N, C-alpha and C positions, 0 to 999 in steps of 0.2 A: 504494500500500500504506500502510495506517495501522495503528497499534497503539493500542487503547483500553485504559485502566486500568479494571479492575473491582474490586469490593469484595475486600478481603484482598490476596493476592499475585497474583490471577488477572489475566490479560491476554487481550484478544481481538484476533486478527489480522483486519483488514478488507481484503478484496481485491475488485477488480473483475475479472470474468471474462467472456469472450465464449462463445457457443455452441461447443462442442467443446473448450474449454480445461479443464484438469484441475488439481486440487490434491491433493497427497499428504499423508497423515497417518500418522506413525509408520512409514514405509517400506512398509506393506502395505495401507493403505486409500486408495483413490482416490475423489475426488468429481469428477464430470464434469457440466458444464452441458450438458444435453441440448436444452433449448428455452427460449425466453423468449416468453411469450404474454400480452401486455398487462402486468398487474401481477403475474403469476405466473411463477416460475422453476421449471422442471422439472429436478431433479437426479438423477443416478444414482450409486449408491454401490457400489463393488466392493471386496471384502475377503475374508479367510479365513472359512470357514464357522464357525469357533469364536469369531469376534468378533461380538458382538451389535451390530446397527445398527438403531436404532428411532427413530421420531418421538418428540419430547419427551413428549407426552401418553401414549404407549404405555409409554415407559420409567418414567414416574411410576406408572402403573397396575401394572406388573410389580413395582416396589419395594414398593408398598402391599400387593400380594398376598403377597409374601415376608414382609413384616413381620407381616401378619395370620396367616400360616401358622406362623411361628416363635412368636408370642405365644400361639397356641392349643395348642401342644405341652406 
């Protein structure tokens, strides 16, 4: 386990996991390593339906759409 310092006060926890091992975020979100295939890791995310779980590029697009929607009102 490592902790990397990021800009500002942010930190990143860096873990090594094996297939089937899990990480828990904020008591109600689990990240499970489902498979490792070459240089790709397949992750599963389990959490409450009201918690959005998105790939970073999808999250960025959602935020941009919200910003565009608000500025056009």
